[in-house]
C-alpha positions as CSV (number, residue, x, y, z in Angstrom):
1,M,0.0,0.0,0.0
2,N,2.9,2.3,0.8
3,R,4.2,1.6,-2.6
4,H,0.9,2.8,-4.2
5,K,1.0,6.1,-2.4
6,T,4.5,6.7,-3.5
7,F,3.6,5.9,-7.1
8,G,0.6,8.3,-6.9
9,T,2.7,11.2,-5.5
10,H,5.4,10.5,-8.1
11,R,2.7,10.7,-10.8
12,K,1.5,14.1,-9.5
13,V,5.0,15.5,-9.6
14,N,5.5,14.2,-13.1
15,T,2.1,15.8,-14.2
16,K,3.2,19.1,-12.7
17,Q,6.6,18.8,-14.4
18,L,5.0,17.9,-17.6
19,L,2.6,20.8,-17.4
20,T,5.4,23.2,-16.5
21,S,7.5,21.8,-19.4
22,F,4.6,22.2,-21.8
23,C,4.0,25.8,-20.7
24,M,7.7,26.6,-21.1
25,L,7.7,25.0,-24.6
26,L,4.7,27.1,-25.6
27,L,6.3,30.3,-24.2
28,S,9.5,29.5,-26.0
29,M,7.7,28.8,-29.3
30,S,5.7,32.0,-29.1
31,M,8.9,34.0,-28.5
32,L,10.6,32.3,-31.3
33,I,7.8,33.0,-33.7
34,G,7.6,36.6,-32.6
35,C,11.3,37.1,-33.0
36,S,11.4,35.5,-36.5
37,R,8.6,37.8,-37.6
38,S,10.5,40.8,-36.3
39,E,13.6,39.6,-38.1
40,E,11.6,39.2,-41.4
41,K,10.3,42.7,-41.0
42,D,13.9,44.0,-40.3
43,K,15.1,42.1,-43.3
44,T,12.4,43.6,-45.5
45,T,13.1,47.1,-44.2
46,F,16.8,46.7,-44.7
47,E,16.3,45.5,-48.3
48,K,14.0,48.4,-49.0
49,E,16.5,50.9,-47.6
50,Q,19.3,49.3,-49.8
51,L,17.1,49.6,-52.9
52,E,16.3,53.2,-52.1
53,K,20.0,54.0,-51.8
54,E,20.7,52.2,-55.1
55,L,18.0,54.0,-56.9
56,K,19.0,57.3,-55.5
57,T,22.5,56.9,-56.8
58,L,21.2,56.1,-60.3
59,G,19.5,59.5,-60.4
60,R,19.4,59.8,-64.1
61,I,16.1,59.4,-65.9
62,D,17.4,56.9,-68.5
63,S,19.0,54.7,-65.9
64,L,15.9,54.7,-63.8
65,Q,13.7,53.9,-66.8
66,L,15.9,50.9,-67.6
67,R,15.7,49.7,-64.0
68,L,11.9,50.2,-64.0
69,E,11.6,48.0,-67.1
70,Q,13.7,45.3,-65.4
71,Y,11.4,45.4,-62.4
72,R,8.4,45.1,-64.7
73,K,9.8,42.0,-66.3
74,E,10.5,40.5,-62.9
75,H,7.0,41.5,-61.7
76,N,8.7,43.1,-58.7
77,R,5.9,45.6,-57.7
78,G,7.6,46.8,-54.6
79,A,10.8,47.8,-56.5
80,M,8.6,49.3,-59.2
81,M,6.9,51.5,-56.6
82,L,10.3,52.8,-55.3
83,C,11.6,53.3,-58.8
84,Y,8.5,55.4,-59.7
85,R,9.3,57.6,-56.7
86,F,12.8,58.3,-57.8
87,L,11.9,58.6,-61.5
88,G,9.2,61.2,-60.5
89,V,11.8,63.2,-58.6
90,A,14.2,63.1,-61.5
91,Y,11.4,64.2,-63.9
92,R,10.5,67.1,-61.6
93,D,14.2,68.1,-61.2
94,S,14.3,68.2,-65.1
95,S,11.1,70.4,-65.1
96,R,9.1,67.5,-66.8
97,F,6.2,68.0,-64.4
98,D,3.5,66.0,-66.3
99,Q,5.8,63.0,-66.3
100,A,6.6,63.5,-62.6
101,L,2.9,63.6,-61.7
102,T,2.3,60.4,-63.7
103,A,5.2,58.6,-62.0
104,H,4.2,59.7,-58.5
105,Q,0.5,58.7,-59.2
106,K,1.7,55.3,-60.2
107,E,3.8,55.1,-57.1
108,Y,0.7,55.9,-55.1
109,E,-1.4,53.2,-56.9
110,L,1.3,50.6,-56.2
111,A,1.5,51.6,-52.6
112,S,-2.2,51.4,-52.2
113,E,-2.3,48.0,-53.9
114,Q,0.3,46.7,-51.5
115,A,-1.2,48.4,-48.5
116,D,2.1,50.3,-47.9
117,T,0.8,53.3,-45.9
118,L,4.2,54.9,-45.5
119,E,4.9,54.8,-49.2
120,A,1.4,56.1,-50.0
121,I,2.0,59.1,-47.8
122,V,5.4,59.7,-49.5
123,A,3.7,59.4,-52.9
124,L,1.0,61.9,-52.0
125,N,3.6,64.4,-50.6
126,Q,5.6,64.0,-53.8
127,T,2.5,64.6,-55.9
128,G,1.8,67.7,-53.8
129,T,5.3,69.0,-54.4
130,D,4.9,68.4,-58.2
131,Y,1.7,70.4,-58.2
132,R,3.2,73.2,-56.1
133,R,6.1,73.5,-58.5
134,I,3.7,74.1,-61.5
135,G,1.8,76.6,-59.5
136,A,-1.4,74.4,-58.9
137,L,-1.6,75.4,-55.3
138,E,-5.1,74.0,-54.7
139,E,-4.2,70.6,-56.0
140,A,-0.9,70.7,-54.1
141,S,-2.7,71.5,-50.9
142,S,-5.2,68.7,-51.5
143,A,-2.5,66.1,-52.0
144,H,-0.6,67.2,-48.9
145,Y,-3.8,67.1,-46.8
146,Q,-4.6,63.6,-48.1
147,A,-1.1,62.6,-46.9
148,L,-1.6,64.2,-43.6
149,N,-5.0,62.5,-43.1
150,L,-3.6,59.2,-44.1
151,C,-0.8,59.6,-41.6
152,D,-3.1,60.7,-38.9
153,Q,-5.5,57.8,-39.6
154,Y,-2.7,55.2,-39.1
155,S,-0.8,56.8,-36.3
156,D,-0.7,55.4,-32.8
157,H,-2.5,58.1,-30.9
158,T,-1.9,56.3,-27.6
159,S,1.9,56.4,-27.8
160,F,3.9,58.6,-25.5
161,K,5.6,60.3,-28.4
162,F,2.3,61.2,-30.1
163,Q,0.9,62.6,-26.8
164,K,4.0,64.6,-26.3
165,K,3.9,66.1,-29.8
166,Q,0.2,66.9,-29.5
167,S,0.7,68.7,-26.2
168,R,3.1,71.1,-28.0
169,F,0.4,72.2,-30.5
170,A,-2.3,72.6,-27.9
């Protein structure tokens, strides 16, 4: 009989240990998954930054057009989006404002399609700058306000940084 009690007590300890081990495994797995998602995001951000640097150094319209055609053939819509941004800036710097507007509108379309809010905001601000440069101030203002509204819509209004910035304007 004494043997039976020992076996029962031993079994409870094993159940507790098993349950504790299982909980630790779940916790470890959730942390691992969370970290890998963060690493994927960091990798994507790094790749985007590298592509931006590369496109910025190209600078010339003909080089950017060739790169855009390459991205079209590869069906790389994210790279096309960034290429349109830099192509639009190059057009604007060359006073080719209609082409700049077209490029920035395509950038905005691709950003919206990919649900890239940050890039959509950049595209709207670029479009506003294009309009301002040709003297279409009402259209420029509208584009900039759209960007501001989009930014405000997707901002974290509960963050400390946001609250601090808002208190300066109150």
